[in-house]
C-alpha positions as CSV (number, residue, x, y, z in Angstrom):
1,M,-9.1,-0.1,-31.4
2,Q,-5.7,0.6,-29.9
3,V,-4.3,-1.5,-27.2
4,V,-2.8,0.3,-24.3
5,R,0.2,-1.5,-22.7
6,L,1.0,-0.4,-19.2
7,G,4.1,-2.5,-18.5
8,L,5.3,-3.9,-15.2
9,R,7.6,-0.9,-14.5
10,N,4.8,1.6,-14.9
11,V,2.4,-0.4,-12.7
12,L,5.1,-0.9,-10.1
13,M,6.0,2.8,-10.0
14,S,2.3,3.9,-9.9
15,S,1.6,1.5,-7.0
16,L,4.6,2.7,-5.0
17,L,3.5,6.3,-5.7
18,L,0.0,5.5,-4.6
19,T,1.2,3.8,-1.4
20,G,3.5,6.7,-0.6
21,I,0.9,9.4,-1.1
22,S,-1.6,7.6,1.0
23,L,0.8,7.1,3.8
24,A,1.8,10.7,3.7
25,S,-1.8,11.8,3.7
26,L,-2.4,9.8,6.9
27,S,-0.3,12.3,8.8
28,Y,-2.9,15.0,7.9
29,L,-5.7,13.2,9.7
30,Q,-4.8,15.0,12.9
31,F,-6.1,18.2,11.4
32,V,-9.7,16.9,11.2
33,P,-11.7,18.8,13.8
34,P,-12.4,16.7,16.9
35,D,-16.2,17.2,16.7
36,K,-16.3,15.4,13.3
37,T,-15.7,11.9,14.3
38,S,-17.6,10.3,11.4
39,L,-15.5,12.4,8.9
40,F,-12.3,11.2,10.7
41,I,-13.3,7.6,10.5
42,A,-14.4,7.8,6.8
43,V,-11.3,9.6,5.7
44,G,-9.1,7.3,7.7
45,F,-10.7,4.2,6.2
46,A,-10.5,5.7,2.7
47,V,-6.8,6.5,3.0
48,R,-6.0,3.1,4.4
49,F,-8.0,1.4,1.7
50,V,-6.1,3.3,-1.0
51,G,-2.8,2.4,0.7
52,S,-3.6,-1.2,0.9
53,V,-4.6,-1.4,-2.7
54,G,-1.3,0.2,-3.6
55,G,0.6,-2.2,-1.4
56,A,-1.1,-5.2,-2.8
57,V,-0.5,-4.2,-6.4
58,S,3.1,-3.4,-5.5
59,G,3.7,-6.9,-4.0
60,F,2.0,-8.6,-6.9
61,T,3.9,-6.6,-9.5
62,S,7.2,-7.3,-7.7
63,L,6.5,-11.0,-7.6
64,T,5.6,-11.0,-11.3
65,L,8.7,-9.0,-12.2
66,I,10.9,-11.5,-10.2
67,S,9.4,-14.5,-12.0
68,V,9.8,-12.9,-15.4
69,I,13.4,-12.1,-14.7
70,A,14.2,-15.6,-13.2
71,G,12.7,-17.4,-16.2
72,S,12.5,-21.1,-15.7
73,R,14.3,-21.0,-12.3
74,R,12.2,-20.8,-9.2
75,A,11.6,-17.3,-7.8
76,F,10.7,-16.7,-4.2
77,M,9.7,-13.4,-2.6
78,L,10.3,-13.3,1.1
79,V,7.7,-11.1,2.8
80,R,7.9,-10.7,6.6
81,D,5.6,-8.3,8.4
82,I,6.1,-8.1,12.2
83,Y,3.7,-6.1,14.2
84,Y,4.3,-5.5,17.8
85,L,1.3,-4.8,20.0
86,T,2.2,-2.8,23.1
87,A,-0.1,-1.7,25.8
88,D,0.6,0.6,28.7
89,I,-1.2,-0.7,31.8
90,D,-1.5,1.7,34.7
91,S,-1.4,-0.1,38.0
């Protein structure tokens, strides 16, 4: 039996490609016909799920790569996500 070695670089590139494709495909959700609400919701959730898996793998691979490069020194990965919630209130 032959062992397949993926390598950190290939996993990182694949996850970034997966995330990019899923984010680009989100822009095509506007072309789903308005009367097919369940299709819109299903495709939206599927695309977001694929994007989140790609993002999680990308973050994990980046942290692993940093710790491998740093060796015995401590390696920190600073991740800061800021979401702004805005609402337009009509008075």
